[in-house]
ChimeraX commands (.cxc) that place a marker at each C-alpha (Angstrom):
marker #1 position 7.56,-22.43,-0.60 radius 0.5
marker #1 position 8.85,-22.79,-4.11 radius 0.5
marker #1 position 9.47,-20.58,-7.10 radius 0.5
marker #1 position 7.32,-18.57,-9.54 radius 0.5
marker #1 position 4.82,-20.85,-11.22 radius 0.5
marker #1 position 5.51,-23.69,-8.79 radius 0.5
marker #1 position 4.90,-22.95,-5.12 radius 0.5
marker #1 position 3.00,-24.50,-2.21 radius 0.5
marker #1 position 1.51,-23.12,0.98 radius 0.5
marker #1 position 3.12,-24.68,4.04 radius 0.5
marker #1 position 1.57,-24.78,7.50 radius 0.5
marker #1 position 3.83,-23.26,10.12 radius 0.5
marker #1 position 1.85,-24.47,13.11 radius 0.5
marker #1 position -0.99,-26.90,13.75 radius 0.5
marker #1 position -3.29,-24.63,15.75 radius 0.5
marker #1 position -4.79,-21.53,14.14 radius 0.5
marker #1 position -3.90,-18.17,15.69 radius 0.5
marker #1 position -6.52,-16.78,18.05 radius 0.5
marker #1 position -8.20,-13.46,17.33 radius 0.5
marker #1 position -6.27,-11.97,20.26 radius 0.5
marker #1 position -2.95,-13.13,18.76 radius 0.5
marker #1 position -3.92,-11.75,15.34 radius 0.5
marker #1 position -4.90,-8.38,16.82 radius 0.5
marker #1 position -1.57,-8.19,18.68 radius 0.5
marker #1 position 0.33,-8.99,15.48 radius 0.5
marker #1 position -1.65,-6.36,13.54 radius 0.5
marker #1 position -0.86,-3.79,16.21 radius 0.5
marker #1 position 2.85,-4.63,16.03 radius 0.5
marker #1 position 2.81,-4.38,12.22 radius 0.5
marker #1 position 1.11,-0.97,12.32 radius 0.5
marker #1 position 3.51,0.31,15.01 radius 0.5
marker #1 position 6.45,-0.76,12.84 radius 0.5
marker #1 position 4.91,0.89,9.76 radius 0.5
marker #1 position 4.63,4.22,11.56 radius 0.5
marker #1 position 8.09,4.03,13.13 radius 0.5
marker #1 position 10.52,2.50,10.61 radius 0.5
marker #1 position 11.78,4.29,7.51 radius 0.5
marker #1 position 11.79,1.20,5.27 radius 0.5
marker #1 position 8.31,0.19,6.39 radius 0.5
marker #1 position 5.25,2.08,5.23 radius 0.5
marker #1 position 1.51,1.83,4.80 radius 0.5
marker #1 position 0.64,1.49,1.11 radius 0.5
marker #1 position -3.13,1.15,1.39 radius 0.5
marker #1 position -5.37,1.93,4.34 radius 0.5
marker #1 position -9.10,1.54,3.90 radius 0.5
marker #1 position -11.87,0.43,6.25 radius 0.5
marker #1 position -11.19,-3.27,6.74 radius 0.5
marker #1 position -8.09,-3.45,4.53 radius 0.5
marker #1 position -4.50,-2.37,5.07 radius 0.5
marker #1 position -1.39,-3.14,3.04 radius 0.5
marker #1 position 2.00,-2.56,4.61 radius 0.5
marker #1 position 5.32,-2.84,2.78 radius 0.5
marker #1 position 7.97,-3.95,5.28 radius 0.5
marker #1 position 11.25,-4.17,3.41 radius 0.5
marker #1 position 10.75,-6.93,0.88 radius 0.5
marker #1 position 7.62,-8.23,2.64 radius 0.5
marker #1 position 4.12,-7.16,1.59 radius 0.5
marker #1 position 1.65,-7.61,4.44 radius 0.5
marker #1 position -2.08,-7.50,3.72 radius 0.5
marker #1 position -4.42,-7.20,6.70 radius 0.5
marker #1 position -8.10,-7.93,6.13 radius 0.5
marker #1 position -10.83,-7.51,8.73 radius 0.5
marker #1 position -14.58,-6.92,8.87 radius 0.5
marker #1 position -16.39,-5.29,7.15 radius 0.5
marker #1 position -14.05,-6.02,4.21 radius 0.5
marker #1 position -13.64,-9.69,5.13 radius 0.5
marker #1 position -15.66,-12.05,7.28 radius 0.5
marker #1 position -12.78,-12.50,9.76 radius 0.5
marker #1 position -9.31,-11.23,10.61 radius 0.5
marker #1 position -6.57,-12.33,8.26 radius 0.5
marker #1 position -2.90,-11.47,7.78 radius 0.5
marker #1 position -1.19,-12.46,4.55 radius 0.5
marker #1 position 2.56,-11.98,4.20 radius 0.5
marker #1 position 4.15,-12.29,0.77 radius 0.5
marker #1 position 7.80,-12.02,-0.10 radius 0.5
marker #1 position 9.54,-12.31,-3.44 radius 0.5
marker #1 position 10.47,-15.90,-4.14 radius 0.5
marker #1 position 13.40,-15.10,-6.40 radius 0.5
marker #1 position 15.34,-12.16,-7.87 radius 0.5
marker #1 position 16.42,-12.67,-11.47 radius 0.5
marker #1 position 18.28,-10.65,-14.05 radius 0.5
marker #1 position 17.00,-10.42,-17.61 radius 0.5
marker #1 position 19.88,-12.60,-18.83 radius 0.5
marker #1 position 18.62,-15.41,-16.55 radius 0.5
marker #1 position 15.59,-15.78,-18.83 radius 0.5
marker #1 position 17.76,-16.78,-21.82 radius 0.5
marker #1 position 15.74,-14.66,-24.23 radius 0.5
marker #1 position 16.53,-14.81,-27.93 radius 0.5
marker #1 position 18.99,-12.30,-29.38 radius 0.5
marker #1 position 16.16,-10.93,-31.52 radius 0.5
marker #1 position 14.00,-10.20,-28.48 radius 0.5
marker #1 position 16.93,-8.78,-26.48 radius 0.5
marker #1 position 17.75,-6.42,-29.37 radius 0.5
marker #1 position 14.12,-5.39,-29.56 radius 0.5
marker #1 position 13.97,-4.70,-25.81 radius 0.5
marker #1 position 17.26,-2.80,-25.98 radius 0.5
marker #1 position 16.48,-0.61,-29.00 radius 0.5
marker #1 position 12.78,-0.27,-29.72 radius 0.5
marker #1 position 10.55,-1.64,-26.97 radius 0.5
marker #1 position 7.54,0.65,-26.84 radius 0.5
marker #1 position 4.61,-0.63,-24.88 radius 0.5
marker #1 position 5.38,-4.11,-23.60 radius 0.5
marker #1 position 2.47,-5.99,-22.02 radius 0.5
marker #1 position 3.24,-8.88,-19.71 radius 0.5
marker #1 position 0.30,-11.10,-18.78 radius 0.5
marker #1 position -0.18,-14.40,-17.04 radius 0.5
marker #1 position -1.86,-16.10,-14.10 radius 0.5
marker #1 position -1.03,-15.27,-10.47 radius 0.5
marker #1 position 2.29,-16.71,-9.37 radius 0.5
marker #1 position 3.65,-17.18,-12.89 radius 0.5
marker #1 position 6.53,-14.72,-12.46 radius 0.5
marker #1 position 5.19,-11.56,-14.13 radius 0.5
marker #1 position 6.38,-9.26,-11.35 radius 0.5
marker #1 position 9.76,-11.00,-11.17 radius 0.5
marker #1 position 10.20,-10.54,-14.93 radius 0.5
marker #1 position 9.07,-6.89,-14.80 radius 0.5
marker #1 position 11.60,-6.21,-12.02 radius 0.5
marker #1 position 14.33,-7.72,-14.19 radius 0.5
marker #1 position 13.23,-5.62,-17.15 radius 0.5
marker #1 position 13.22,-2.40,-15.08 radius 0.5
marker #1 position 16.75,-3.13,-13.82 radius 0.5
marker #1 position 17.85,-3.90,-17.41 radius 0.5
marker #1 position 16.72,-0.47,-18.61 radius 0.5
marker #1 position 18.30,1.25,-15.63 radius 0.5
marker #1 position 21.61,-0.54,-16.32 radius 0.5
marker #1 position 21.42,0.79,-19.90 radius 0.5
marker #1 position 21.44,4.30,-18.41 radius 0.5
marker #1 position 17.74,4.85,-19.04 radius 0.5
marker #1 position 15.72,6.86,-16.52 radius 0.5
marker #1 position 13.25,4.29,-15.27 radius 0.5
marker #1 position 10.33,4.80,-12.86 radius 0.5
marker #1 position 7.63,2.49,-11.62 radius 0.5
marker #1 position 3.96,3.13,-10.99 radius 0.5
marker #1 position 2.61,0.47,-8.66 radius 0.5
marker #1 position 0.28,-0.16,-5.79 radius 0.5
marker #1 position 1.59,-1.50,-3.57 radius 0.5
marker #1 position 5.20,-0.55,-4.26 radius 0.5
marker #1 position 6.71,-3.99,-4.02 radius 0.5
marker #1 position 8.82,-4.45,-7.13 radius 0.5
marker #1 position 12.33,-5.52,-6.21 radius 0.5
marker #1 position 14.33,-3.04,-8.31 radius 0.5
marker #1 position 17.75,-1.39,-8.08 radius 0.5
marker #1 position 18.05,1.79,-5.98 radius 0.5
marker #1 position 18.38,4.02,-9.07 radius 0.5
marker #1 position 14.72,3.38,-9.89 radius 0.5
marker #1 position 12.13,5.53,-8.10 radius 0.5
marker #1 position 8.91,3.72,-7.26 radius 0.5
marker #1 position 5.73,5.82,-7.40 radius 0.5
marker #1 position 2.31,4.97,-6.01 radius 0.5
marker #1 position -1.06,6.71,-6.52 radius 0.5
marker #1 position -0.71,10.37,-5.52 radius 0.5
marker #1 position -3.50,11.05,-3.01 radius 0.5
marker #1 position -4.95,7.68,-4.06 radius 0.5
marker #1 position -5.19,8.69,-7.74 radius 0.5
marker #1 position -3.11,7.07,-10.49 radius 0.5
marker #1 position -4.10,9.91,-12.85 radius 0.5
marker #1 position -2.28,12.44,-10.65 radius 0.5
marker #1 position 0.81,10.22,-10.58 radius 0.5
marker #1 position 0.67,9.84,-14.36 radius 0.5
marker #1 position 0.52,13.64,-14.73 radius 0.5
marker #1 position 3.60,13.96,-12.54 radius 0.5
marker #1 position 5.40,11.28,-14.55 radius 0.5
marker #1 position 4.74,13.26,-17.75 radius 0.5
marker #1 position 6.61,16.18,-16.17 radius 0.5
marker #1 position 9.48,13.97,-14.97 radius 0.5
marker #1 position 9.79,12.43,-18.46 radius 0.5
marker #1 position 11.41,9.09,-17.70 radius 0.5
marker #1 position 12.67,6.97,-20.57 radius 0.5
marker #1 position 10.65,4.03,-19.26 radius 0.5
marker #1 position 7.72,3.72,-16.88 radius 0.5
marker #1 position 6.88,0.30,-15.50 radius 0.5
marker #1 position 3.22,-0.13,-14.51 radius 0.5
marker #1 position 2.63,-3.03,-12.15 radius 0.5
marker #1 position -0.95,-4.00,-11.33 radius 0.5
marker link #1:1,2 radius 0.2
marker link #1:2,3 radius 0.2
marker link #1:3,4 radius 0.2
marker link #1:4,5 radius 0.2
marker link #1:5,6 radius 0.2
marker link #1:6,7 radius 0.2
marker link #1:7,8 radius 0.2
marker link #1:8,9 radius 0.2
marker link #1:9,10 radius 0.2
marker link #1:10,11 radius 0.2
marker link #1:11,12 radius 0.2
marker link #1:12,13 radius 0.2
marker link #1:13,14 radius 0.2
marker link #1:14,15 radius 0.2
marker link #1:15,16 radius 0.2
marker link #1:16,17 radius 0.2
marker link #1:17,18 radius 0.2
marker link #1:18,19 radius 0.2
marker link #1:19,20 radius 0.2
marker link #1:20,21 radius 0.2
marker link #1:21,22 radius 0.2
marker link #1:22,23 radius 0.2
marker link #1:23,24 radius 0.2
marker link #1:24,25 radius 0.2
marker link #1:25,26 radius 0.2
marker link #1:26,27 radius 0.2
marker link #1:27,28 radius 0.2
marker link #1:28,29 radius 0.2
marker link #1:29,30 radius 0.2
marker link #1:30,31 radius 0.2
marker link #1:31,32 radius 0.2
marker link #1:32,33 radius 0.2
marker link #1:33,34 radius 0.2
marker link #1:34,35 radius 0.2
marker link #1:35,36 radius 0.2
marker link #1:36,37 radius 0.2
marker link #1:37,38 radius 0.2
marker link #1:38,39 radius 0.2
marker link #1:39,40 radius 0.2
marker link #1:40,41 radius 0.2
marker link #1:41,42 radius 0.2
marker link #1:42,43 radius 0.2
marker link #1:43,44 radius 0.2
marker link #1:44,45 radius 0.2
marker link #1:45,46 radius 0.2
marker link #1:46,47 radius 0.2
marker link #1:47,48 radius 0.2
marker link #1:48,49 radius 0.2
marker link #1:49,50 radius 0.2
marker link #1:50,51 radius 0.2
marker link #1:51,52 radius 0.2
marker link #1:52,53 radius 0.2
marker link #1:53,54 radius 0.2
marker link #1:54,55 radius 0.2
marker link #1:55,56 radius 0.2
marker link #1:56,57 radius 0.2
marker link #1:57,58 radius 0.2
marker link #1:58,59 radius 0.2
marker link #1:59,60 radius 0.2
marker link #1:60,61 radius 0.2
marker link #1:61,62 radius 0.2
marker link #1:62,63 radius 0.2
marker link #1:63,64 radius 0.2
marker link #1:64,65 radius 0.2
marker link #1:65,66 radius 0.2
marker link #1:66,67 radius 0.2
marker link #1:67,68 radius 0.2
marker link #1:68,69 radius 0.2
marker link #1:69,70 radius 0.2
marker link #1:70,71 radius 0.2
marker link #1:71,72 radius 0.2
marker link #1:72,73 radius 0.2
marker link #1:73,74 radius 0.2
marker link #1:74,75 radius 0.2
marker link #1:75,76 radius 0.2
marker link #1:76,77 radius 0.2
marker link #1:77,78 radius 0.2
marker link #1:78,79 radius 0.2
marker link #1:79,80 radius 0.2
marker link #1:80,81 radius 0.2
marker link #1:81,82 radius 0.2
marker link #1:82,83 radius 0.2
marker link #1:83,84 radius 0.2
marker link #1:84,85 radius 0.2
marker link #1:85,86 radius 0.2
marker link #1:86,87 radius 0.2
marker link #1:87,88 radius 0.2
marker link #1:88,89 radius 0.2
marker link #1:89,90 radius 0.2
marker link #1:90,91 radius 0.2
marker link #1:91,92 radius 0.2
marker link #1:92,93 radius 0.2
marker link #1:93,94 radius 0.2
marker link #1:94,95 radius 0.2
marker link #1:95,96 radius 0.2
marker link #1:96,97 radius 0.2
marker link #1:97,98 radius 0.2
marker link #1:98,99 radius 0.2
marker link #1:99,100 radius 0.2
marker link #1:100,101 radius 0.2
marker link #1:101,102 radius 0.2
marker link #1:102,103 radius 0.2
marker link #1:103,104 radius 0.2
marker link #1:104,105 radius 0.2
marker link #1:105,106 radius 0.2
marker link #1:106,107 radius 0.2
marker link #1:107,108 radius 0.2
marker link #1:108,109 radius 0.2
marker link #1:109,110 radius 0.2
marker link #1:110,111 radius 0.2
marker link #1:111,112 radius 0.2
marker link #1:112,113 radius 0.2
marker link #1:113,114 radius 0.2
marker link #1:114,115 radius 0.2
marker link #1:115,116 radius 0.2
marker link #1:116,117 radius 0.2
marker link #1:117,118 radius 0.2
marker link #1:118,119 radius 0.2
marker link #1:119,120 radius 0.2
marker link #1:120,121 radius 0.2
marker link #1:121,122 radius 0.2
marker link #1:122,123 radius 0.2
marker link #1:123,124 radius 0.2
marker link #1:124,125 radius 0.2
marker link #1:125,126 radius 0.2
marker link #1:126,127 radius 0.2
marker link #1:127,128 radius 0.2
marker link #1:128,129 radius 0.2
marker link #1:129,130 radius 0.2
marker link #1:130,131 radius 0.2
marker link #1:131,132 radius 0.2
marker link #1:132,133 radius 0.2
marker link #1:133,134 radius 0.2
marker link #1:134,135 radius 0.2
marker link #1:135,136 radius 0.2
marker link #1:136,137 radius 0.2
marker link #1:137,138 radius 0.2
marker link #1:138,139 radius 0.2
marker link #1:139,140 radius 0.2
marker link #1:140,141 radius 0.2
marker link #1:141,142 radius 0.2
marker link #1:142,143 radius 0.2
marker link #1:143,144 radius 0.2
marker link #1:144,145 radius 0.2
marker link #1:145,146 radius 0.2
marker link #1:146,147 radius 0.2
marker link #1:147,148 radius 0.2
marker link #1:148,149 radius 0.2
marker link #1:149,150 radius 0.2
marker link #1:150,151 radius 0.2
marker link #1:151,152 radius 0.2
marker link #1:152,153 radius 0.2
marker link #1:153,154 radius 0.2
marker link #1:154,155 radius 0.2
marker link #1:155,156 radius 0.2
marker link #1:156,157 radius 0.2
marker link #1:157,158 radius 0.2
marker link #1:158,159 radius 0.2
marker link #1:159,160 radius 0.2
marker link #1:160,161 radius 0.2
marker link #1:161,162 radius 0.2
marker link #1:162,163 radius 0.2
marker link #1:163,164 radius 0.2
marker link #1:164,165 radius 0.2
marker link #1:165,166 radius 0.2
marker link #1:166,167 radius 0.2
marker link #1:167,168 radius 0.2
marker link #1:168,169 radius 0.2
marker link #1:169,170 radius 0.2
marker link #1:170,171 radius 0.2
marker link #1:171,172 radius 0.2
marker link #1:172,173 radius 0.2
marker link #1:173,174 radius 0.2
view
């Protein structure tokens, strides 16, 4: 619980889930991913699966990838607009008129993805054609923005397609 840059893990029950309970949950997650339109499998490799279920990203790890079964569910902690960051007028003018190649870096949980989502929405609101290239596709962006993932598992193929689409801005996340 918390917000970007300041969050804590909170136990939801005292006793750990059994392997049987975990396997049942994994089965339910996979059934949902195959059945529901807003739920899809982003990554599926031996021992590792990532499912995007609405705003929730669910990572499933199992042997041989990990030493035991594990389910990690992550949801966005907050949705902000660019104006919420109170950026200087100079920076806002730069982003509005001549931002070419912006790199956003920081430690995990510091709010990079939240800021990038805000920036993508900002460009879309300016009438700019904006696309994302991400894996998994979990940026929380407005519906006008199309979110791409690796085409047949290859970012190069997606990049080639993006060159043909010619968006004004492409947001690369992870």
